[in-house]
SENU-295637 format. One record per atom (N, C-alpha, C, O, CB): x, y, z. Coordinates in steps of 0.02 Angstrom, whole numbers, padded with zeros to 5 digits, always signed. Atoms other than C-alpha are relative to their C-alpha. Last residue first. Glycine has a CB too. Example, Ala and Ser with C-alpha at 12.3 -4.5 7.8 and 13.67 -1.06 7.14 Angstrom:
-00042-00059-00003/+00684-00053+00357/-00039+00055+00037/-00014+00110+00045/+00020+00023-00071/+00045-00059+00000/+00615-00225+00390/+00045+00060+00000/+00097+00059+00033/-00050+00001+00062/
***
This chain:
+00042+00064-00020/-04565+01070-01677/-00054-00006-00047/-00094-00052-00043/-00032+00002+00074/-00033+00041+00045/-04424+01195-01743/-00051-00065+00000/-00045-00112-00040/+00081-00016+00024/+00005-00015+00053/-04520+01336-01667/+00009-00059-00059/-00021-00064-00112/+00038+00050+00001/+00087+00024+00019/-04557+01247-01495/-00005+00022-00081/-00049-00006-00113/-00074+00056+00057/+00035+00054-00002/-04357+01235-01485/-00061-00015-00030/-00072-00056-00074/-00006-00008+00049/-00017+00040+00039/-04328+01400-01520/-00016-00058-00021/-00043-00070-00075/+00034-00003+00008/+00041-00047+00057/-04435+01479-01409/+00028-00047-00063/-00009-00084-00095/+00028+00101-00006/+00062+00015+00010/-04359+01361-01267/-00051+00034-00066/-00103+00007-00082/-00022+00015+00062/-00001+00079+00013/-04197+01403-01303/-00075-00039-00007/-00097-00071-00055/+00040-00034+00067/-00016+00009+00060/-04252+01589-01307/+00006-00076-00023/-00026-00101-00069/+00055+00036-00008/+00054-00016+00048/-04336+01565-01139/+00018+00007-00063/-00027-00020-00095/-00033+00056+00015/+00033+00063+00000/-04172+01490-01062/-00065+00001-00040/-00078-00044-00080/-00014-00021+00070/-00032+00041+00037/-04083+01642-01127/-00032-00080+00000/-00033-00120-00047/+00071+00006+00024/+00044-00020+00075/-04212+01752-01032/+00038-00044-00047/-00002-00063-00090/+00005+00093-00032/+00085+00022+00006/-04180+01655-00859/-00031+00018-00064/-00081-00009-00088/-00049+00039+00057/-00012+00083+00012/-03991+01641-00877/-00079+00009-00010/-00107-00016-00059/+00037-00065+00074/-00029+00015+00059/-03990+01840-00904/-00005-00074-00016/-00001-00095-00074/+00067+00023+00000/+00038-00022+00059/-04101+01885-00766/+00024-00035-00070/-00015-00063-00108/+00009+00079-00006/+00066+00053+00000/-03991+01754-00656/-00063+00032-00049/-00100-00006-00081/-00034-00010+00090/-00031+00082+00030/-03819+01840-00712/-00090-00041+00004/-00119-00069-00042/+00084-00055+00082/-00039+00038-00044/-03908+02024-00677/+00006-00074-00040/-00027-00096-00088/-00037-00003+00077/+00026+00048-00039/-03965+02125-00812/+00055-00038+00043/+00115-00042+00033/-00038-00045-00044/+00007-00009-00062/-03873+02275-00890/-00035-00045+00049/-00032-00025+00107/-00025+00050+00001/-00059-00047-00019/-03796+02219-01051/-00019+00037+00074/+00031+00057+00104/+00011+00062-00064/-00060+00015-00009/-03880+02070-01080/+00044+00042+00012/+00102+00025+00025/+00016-00026-00039/-00009+00045-00068/-04047+02112-01017/+00065-00012-00006/+00096-00011+00047/-00044-00073+00009/-00024-00036-00061/-04034+02272-01133/-00013-00051+00060/-00015-00029+00118/-00042+00074+00011/-00071-00024+00002/-03988+02158-01284/+00002+00062+00069/+00053+00086+00093/+00020+00037-00089/-00065+00052-00008/-04125+02030-01254/+00061+00046+00007/+00105+00030+00046/+00012-00055-00071/-00009+00043-00046/-04260+02177-01248/+00061-00047+00024/+00095-00035+00074/-00041-00029-00010/-00040-00067-00050/-04196+02262-01390/-00004-00028+00072/+00046-00037+00107/-00048+00089-00001/-00070+00001+00013/-04229+02094-01498/+00036+00053+00062/+00086+00046+00096/+00014+00026-00085/-00029+00065-00027/-04403+02062-01418/+00079+00006-00005/+00116-00011+00041/-00028-00068-00043/+00026-00013-00073/-04451+02250-01477/+00035-00052+00046/+00073-00034+00090/-00083-00008+00007/-00053-00043-00033/-04377+02216-01632/+00000+00026+00056/+00049+00054+00079/+00011+00046-00028/+00040-00071+00015/-04496+02070-01669/+00069+00044+00034/+00110+00024+00075/-00095+00013+00052/+00033-00065-00065/-04403+01900-01659/-00006+00060-00025/+00029+00080-00071/+00049+00018+00068/+00064+00004+00014/-04368+01758-01795/-00054+00036+00051/-00114+00029+00065/-00011-00068-00007/+00028+00003+00062/-04209+01808-01852/-00079-00015-00001/-00118-00004-00047/+00038-00050-00036/+00004-00058+00021/-04152+01842-01691/-00029+00008-00063/-00056+00062-00076/+00054+00024+00002/+00055-00051-00044/-04206+01681-01613/+00003+00063-00025/-00051+00092-00020/+00013+00009+00081/+00072+00004+00019/-04120+01591-01750/-00052+00030+00033/-00107+00044+00009/-00018-00058+00000/+00004-00025+00053/-03951+01677-01729/-00090-00009-00038/-00126+00026-00073/+00063-00035-00037/+00004-00068-00002/-03967+01647-01544/-00012+00037-00078/-00048+00087-00084/+00067+00023+00034/+00053-00008-00043/-03986+01456-01568/-00022+00080-00014/-00069+00098-00049/+00024-00019+00079/+00050+00013+00051/-03845+01454-01711/-00080-00001+00036/-00129+00004-00002/+00022-00076-00038/+00009-00066+00045/-03730+01555-01587/-00063-00034-00059/-00102+00005-00084/+00093+00030-00046/-00035+00003+00064/-03748+01410-01463/-00018+00055-00039/-00074+00080-00033/-00013-00062-00038/+00058+00016+00050/-03817+01476-01284/+00044+00005-00079/+00076+00053-00099/-00075+00068+00010/+00038+00074-00025/-03693+01430-01137/-00063-00015-00071/-00092-00066-00089/-00053+00016+00100/-00044+00068+00010/-03579+01567-01179/-00040-00054-00006/-00023-00094-00050/+00047-00018+00056/+00011+00016+00065/-03721+01699-01167/+00062-00049-00037/+00062-00063-00097/-00009+00070-00036/+00062+00048+00031/-03711+01683-00994/-00013-00022-00052/-00033-00080-00061/-00050+00018+00002/+00065-00026-00003/-03536+01749-00982/-00042-00055-00006/-00029-00112-00025/-00014+00052-00049/+00046-00004+00057/-03402+01631-00935/-00036+00050+00012/-00047+00065+00070/-00040-00055-00015/+00060+00018-00003/-03271+01669-00784/-00055-00005-00086/-00047+00039-00128/-00023+00054+00057/+00039-00037-00050/-03106+01715-00845/-00080-00043+00006/-00103-00081-00036/-00006+00088-00030/+00073-00036+00012/-02985+01620-00928/-00021+00023+00043/+00006+00018+00098/-00052-00032-00020/+00046-00041-00031/-02814+01550-00922/-00054+00032-00028/-00053+00054-00086/+00030+00042+00025/+00061-00034+00028/-02711+01393-00984/-00024+00064+00041/-00004+00059+00099/-00058-00051-00003/+00042-00025-00074/-02546+01333-00966/-00057+00025-00025/-00058+00047-00082/+00035+00061+00051/+00048-00061+00006/-02473+01201-01097/-00026+00020+00078/-00037-00012+00129/-00069-00021-00052/+00059+00020-00007/-02312+01070-01108/-00064+00064-00011/-00051+00106-00054/+00004-00033+00067/+00008+00035-00072/-02133+01081-01061/-00085-00010+00001/-00112-00032+00051/+00034+00055+00075/-00048+00055+00007/-02069+01151-01244/-00045-00059+00043/-00064-00112+00019/+00084+00020+00034/-00075+00007+00018/-02221+01276-01250/+00029-00066+00011/-00008-00115+00018/+00042+00048+00040/-00026+00082+00004/-02404+01295-01269/+00085+00010-00008/+00113+00038-00055/-00038-00051-00084/-00060-00020+00023/-02506+01465-01212/+00041-00064-00007/+00038-00099+00044/+00031+00051+00046/-00056+00065-00020/-02670+01429-01185/+00048+00021-00037/+00041+00043-00094/-00017-00084-00018/-00082-00040-00006/-02807+01570-01157/+00040-00056+00010/+00040-00087+00063/+00017+00059+00070/-00055+00048+00020/-02985+01525-01190/+00046+00039-00005/+00047+00095-00032/-00006-00042-00060/+00035+00060-00027/-03152+01620-01124/+00061-00077-00023/+00051-00137-00016/-00093-00002-00046/-00032+00051+00027/-03068+01793-01125/-00040-00066+00028/-00059-00072+00086/+00077+00004+00017/-00011+00071-00054/-03218+01905-01093/+00029-00061-00037/+00001-00099-00076/-00078-00030+00036/-00060+00060+00016/-03240+02056-01226/+00015-00030+00069/+00032+00009+00114/+00080+00034-00037/-00050+00026-00064/-03367+02168-01159/+00012-00044-00010/-00021-00092+00013/-00014-00004+00066/-00019+00076+00011/-03443+02273-01313/+00036-00027+00073/+00071+00011+00106/+00060-00007-00071/-00047-00006-00026/-03544+02439-01250/+00043-00068-00027/+00009-00114-00003/-00015+00012+00069/-00016+00041-00049/-03716+02470-01318/+00094-00002+00004/+00124+00036-00034/-00040-00073-00019/-00084-00032-00031/-03792+02608-01428/+00011-00078+00044/-00040-00110+00055/-00002+00098+00073/+00000+00019-00068/-03932+02515-01554/+00075+00019+00039/+00132+00001+00022/-00015-00081+00001/-00012-00044-00037/-03917+02590-01724/-00001+00009+00090/+00009+00057+00127/-00035+00033-00029/+00034-00038-00046/-04033+02478-01778/+00027+00058+00020/-00010+00103+00040/-00011-00033+00050/+00064-00035+00040/-03913+02410-01916/-00046+00051+00032/-00048+00108+00008/-00049-00052-00021/-00052-00018+00035/-03771+02382-01779/-00049+00055-00056/-00056+00116-00059/+00046-00074-00033/-00024-00064-00034/-03878+02317-01655/+00017+00048-00046/-00015+00100-00040/+00057-00008+00044/+00071-00060-00010/-03960+02197-01786/+00008+00049+00044/-00034+00094+00038/-00068-00029+00028/+00016-00031+00048/-03784+02139-01833/-00074+00040-00004/-00092+00090-00034/+00009-00046-00044/-00021-00042+00015/-03738+02107-01662/-00009+00045-00066/+00000+00106-00069/+00041-00017+00013/+00004-00034-00046/-03884+01996-01649/+00040+00063+00003/+00007+00115+00005/+00008-00037+00045/+00071-00036+00019/-03868+01915-01787/-00008+00047+00045/-00010+00103+00020/-00066-00043+00001/+00068+00011-00001/-03685+01860-01728/-00056+00045-00021/-00048+00106-00020/-00010-00014+00055/+00062-00060-00025/-03517+01913-01788/-00099-00047+00000/-00137-00070-00043/+00004+00089-00089/+00054+00020+00009/-03374+01778-01774/-00060+00042+00018/-00085+00045+00074/+00001-00052+00025/+00066-00031-00033/-03219+01844-01784/-00062-00032-00035/-00072-00041-00095/-00003+00085-00009/+00077+00018+00040/-03052+01753-01846/-00043+00032+00059/-00028+00032+00119/-00023-00102-00018/+00068-00038-00044/-02874+01801-01821/-00062-00035-00031/-00069-00060-00086/-00009+00096-00012/+00062+00038+00028/-02718+01696-01881/-00067+00018+00044/-00088-00012+00094/+00015-00086+00002/+00081-00022-00025/-02551+01788-01823/-00041-00028-00044/-00020-00032-00102/-00021+00079+00001/+00055+00009+00051/-02375+01743-01864/-00057-00011+00045/-00061-00046+00096/+00010-00062-00054/-00022-00026+00053/-02257+01841-01758/-00066-00030-00045/-00111+00006-00066/+00080-00021-00018/+00041-00087+00009/-02289+01813-01574/+00008+00024-00061/+00017+00085-00056/+00030+00067+00047/-00053-00040-00006/-02194+01644-01584/-00010+00082-00001/+00026+00128-00021/+00041-00022-00051/-00063+00048-00010/-02343+01559-01668/+00055+00057+00008/+00065+00102-00033/+00017-00060-00070/-00067-00036+00035/-02499+01656-01655/+00042-00057+00021/+00033-00099+00066/+00030+00085+00032/-00044+00038-00003/-02671+01608-01656/+00061+00023-00016/+00075+00049-00070/-00014-00044-00029/-00055+00019+00031/-02819+01723-01618/+00045-00061+00014/+00037-00096+00064/+00032+00047+00004/-00071+00018-00034/-02990+01771-01569/+00053-00007-00034/+00046+00012-00093/+00001-00056+00031/-00067-00017+00021/-03138+01844-01580/+00027-00041+00022/+00014-00069+00075/+00029+00055+00013/-00071+00033-00036/-03335+01773-01528/+00064+00050-00054/+00045+00076-00106/+00006-00117-00018/-00046+00009+00041/-03508+01875-01549/+00075-00022+00041/+00098-00004+00096/+00000+00066-00043/+00003+00077+00023/-03622+01832-01413/+00030-00016-00047/+00035-00075-00063/-00055-00025-00015/+00039+00024+00080/-03702+02007-01422/+00014-00079-00008/-00023-00118-00039/+00042+00046-00082/+00078-00032+00019/-03698+02072-01249/-00018-00024-00055/-00077-00031-00071/-00008+00077-00009/+00051+00016-00038/-03550+01956-01159/-00068+00036-00015/-00118+00022+00018/+00020+00012+00064/+00024-00052-00019/-03432+01975-01313/-00070-00019+00056/-00120-00048+00033/-00013+00040-00067/+00064+00000+00011/-03339+01813-01307/-00019+00077+00014/+00010+00107+00060/-00035-00056+00043/+00023-00041-00041/-03140+01797-01310/-00078+00006-00048/-00086+00003-00109/+00055+00069+00012/+00050-00009+00028/-03025+01666-01387/-00044+00041+00068/-00035+00030+00128/-00026-00071-00033/+00066-00056-00053/-02861+01665-01357/-00051-00002-00028/-00045+00002-00089/+00008+00087+00011/+00072-00017+00028/-02717+01534-01434/-00041+00029+00043/-00041+00010+00101/-00037-00054-00022/+00069-00010-00047/-02548+01546-01413/-00063+00014-00036/-00079+00050-00084/+00006+00062+00049/+00086-00033+00046/-02410+01485-01491/-00023+00008+00052/-00009-00015+00107/-00061-00050-00054/-00015+00003+00084/-02211+01457-01451/-00073+00005-00043/-00084+00014-00102/+00042-00083-00024/+00049+00051+00041/-02221+01468-01275/+00028+00019-00060/+00076+00056-00072/-00089+00008+00004/+00004-00055+00041/-02034+01527-01189/-00055-00038-00033/-00041-00094-00053/+00067+00027-00042/+00028-00050-00054/-01984+01427-01015/-00038+00047-00069/-00065+00097-00045/+00075+00049+00061/+00051+00037-00030/-01948+01267-01115/-00045+00057+00038/-00104+00049+00055/+00032-00060+00050/+00042+00020+00064/-01827+01358-01239/-00051-00028+00020/-00093-00036-00024/+00028-00045-00047/+00012-00053+00033/-01716+01402-01105/-00067+00026-00036/-00102+00077-00030/+00043-00005-00037/+00025-00038-00063/-01712+01250-01002/-00016+00056-00036/-00076+00064-00031/+00051+00012+00066/+00055+00049-00001/-01685+01141-01193/-00039+00047+00063/-00099+00061+00055/+00026-00095+00018/+00051-00027+00069/-01549+01287-01230/-00068-00026+00016/-00115+00013+00013/+00024-00035-00084/+00025-00065-00025/-01470+01260-01051/-00047+00028-00045/-00094+00065-00031/+00054+00049+00011/+00047-00010-00077/-01453+01079-01078/-00039+00064+00020/-00095+00068+00045/+00049-00006+00065/+00059+00035+00026/-01388+01084-01265/-00068+00011+00064/-00126+00030+00065/+00026-00089-00013/+00026-00045+00041/-01253+01203-01204/-00059-00025-00008/-00104+00012+00013/+00033+00014-00058/+00006-00051-00043/-01199+01093-01054/-00063+00053-00051/-00119+00071-00035/+00088+00035+00019/+00057+00025-00022/-01203+00951-01189/-00028+00053+00041/-00087+00066+00032/+00008-00063+00033/+00053+00005+00060/-01081+01052-01312/-00079-00030+00045/-00135-00012+00028/+00036-00070-00072/+00028-00060+00002/-00969+01106-01153/-00084+00002-00057/-00136+00035-00055/+00070+00050-00027/+00032-00038-00070/-00955+00935-01105/-00013+00071-00008/-00058+00093+00028/+00050-00004+00066/+00074+00041-00011/-00935+00861-01280/-00033+00034+00056/-00090+00056+00056/+00007-00086+00021/+00043-00027+00039/-00792+01010-01310/-00064-00047-00005/-00112-00023-00035/+00032+00016-00062/+00025-00064-00024/-00702+00968-01144/-00050+00030-00055/-00093+00068-00033/+00062+00050+00014/+00052+00003-00050/-00699+00781-01200/-00034+00087+00032/-00092+00103+00048/+00042-00049+00064/+00066+00041+00032/-00631+00803-01376/-00056+00002+00079/-00115+00020+00083/+00029-00107-00032/+00054-00050+00005/-00507+00926-01281/-00064-00019-00043/-00111+00019-00055/+00031+00062-00029/-00038-00007+00076/-00428+00793-01175/-00053+00057-00033/-00106+00075-00007/+00002-00089-00055/+00029+00027+00040/-00462+00811-00988/+00022+00011-00083/+00061+00054-00105/-00059+00016+00019/-00032+00075+00017/-00327+00851-00875/-00028-00018-00047/+00010-00047-00086/-00005-00056+00046/-00069-00006+00029/-00371+01048-00877/+00029-00056-00014/+00073-00055-00057/+00044+00032+00037/+00012-00021+00070/-00548+01000-00831/+00058+00018-00048/+00055+00009-00109/-00040+00055+00002/+00030-00079+00000/-00495+00916-00675/-00018+00000-00066/-00013-00049-00102/+00052+00067+00020/-00015-00031+00060/-00479+00724-00670/-00017+00055+00004/-00076+00059+00021/-00023-00022-00052/+00062-00021+00064/-00546+00648-00498/+00035+00056-00065/+00039+00115-00047/-00080+00056+00049/+00012-00077-00015/-00404+00550-00410/-00047+00019-00055/-00054-00008-00110/+00071+00050-00002/-00011-00036+00080/-00409+00361-00418/-00008+00075+00025/-00040+00089+00076/-00070-00026-00074/-00065-00025-00024/-00404+00290-00222/+00033+00030-00043/+00090+00053-00036/+00040-00045+00022/-00051+00036+00001/-00590+00254-00221/+00078+00051-00019/+00082+00112-00024/-00022-00060-00053/+00021+00062+00001/-00748+00333-00155/+00044-00049-00035/+00019-00105-00037/-00060-00001-00026/+00020+00034-00038/-00683+00489-00106/-00015-00077+00018/-00005-00109+00069/-00029+00024+00001/+00067+00039+00010/-00605+00534-00270/-00005-00024+00076/+00042-00059+00094/+00001-00069-00063/-00008+00074-00018/-00454+00663-00226/-00072-00037-00002/-00118-00010+00030/+00034-00007+00078/+00073+00008-00019/-00421+00830-00309/+00006-00074-00002/+00037-00111-00042/-00060+00036-00053/+00019+00012-00071/-00241+00884-00290/-00067-00022+00015/-00087-00020+00073/+00008+00058+00037/+00014-00066-00053/-00206+00978-00439/-00040-00026+00052/-00092+00001+00069/-00043+00067-00034/+00075-00023+00007/-00229+00829-00562/-00024+00043+00037/-00084+00053+00046/-00042-00045+00008/+00016-00014+00074/-00039+00797-00583/-00062+00018-00029/-00071+00036-00087/+00015-00049-00033/-00048-00070+00003/-00001+00829-00388/-00009+00000-00073/-00003+00057-00095/+00091-00001+00031/+00046-00051-00037/-00139+00683-00372/+00013+00076-00018/-00027+00121-00032/+00011-00009+00079/+00066-00004+00037/-00064+00570-00494/-00022+00060+00028/-00033+00109-00007/-00054-00061+00009/-00025-00037+00073/+00115+00580-00415/-00064+00032-00025/-00071+00093-00030/+00033-00059-00065/-00003-00070-00015/-00002+00545-00230/+00042+00041-00057/+00037+00102-00059/+00033+00008+00070/+00040-00023-00014/-00070+00375-00306/+00018+00094+00009/-00006+00138-00025/-00021-00044+00052/+00028+00011+00062/+00100+00323-00364/-00067+00059-00003/-00067+00111-00035/-00021-00085-00006/-00028-00051+00031/+00163+00363-00197/-00006+00009-00072/+00021+00059-00096/+00057-00002+00014/+00003-00054-00025/+00016+00279-00103/+00041+00064-00026/+00022+00122-00022/+00011-00014+00056/+00060-00024+00044/+00038+00114-00212/-00015+00091+00027/-00021+00131-00020/-00080-00062+00021/-00004+00008+00077/+00209+00074-00149/-00060+00048-00038/-00054+00098-00072/-00011-00085-00021/-00040-00052-00002/+00155+00119+00039/+00010+00000-00064/-00022+00045-00090/+00054-00001+00042/+00035-00068-00003/-00002-00001+00008/+00049+00059+00003/+00025+00109-00024/-00047+00004+00063/
***
């Protein structure tokens, strides 16, 4: 053992005195590694840092909003916040309000917000307004078959009514549309 300790102590000096607690062999330092090994470790470290950084940056955003007054929907999908595709679905209720110069204020509420990154998705949204539960086709059918006074009443309730009043009126709309289909 005395002979080995002289050899190991010479290697330890060669490797700047680092010792491996699990064996008699010294741990090689970066300066003692070959150039290829140093480059390989640098590339591996760079790739790990790149994956972690890219994992924190979302590359796709998907957002959708609904107007709590008219039921119209708008949204966008963007990639890296550069390439965007927008969409807008206008209900007949909004068209009626614009044609009849009904004064209302759009109240856009986010109903979907998804950011997709390397490590998955994150979601955000607010509480959906009452009109979100009503399919656009049902709302459009109601507006097409109703009088101007009924449509104005709907807009008044959607703009100024309480959630319970809105829900009650929307339930009447569904009943009305279903009864006209029979």
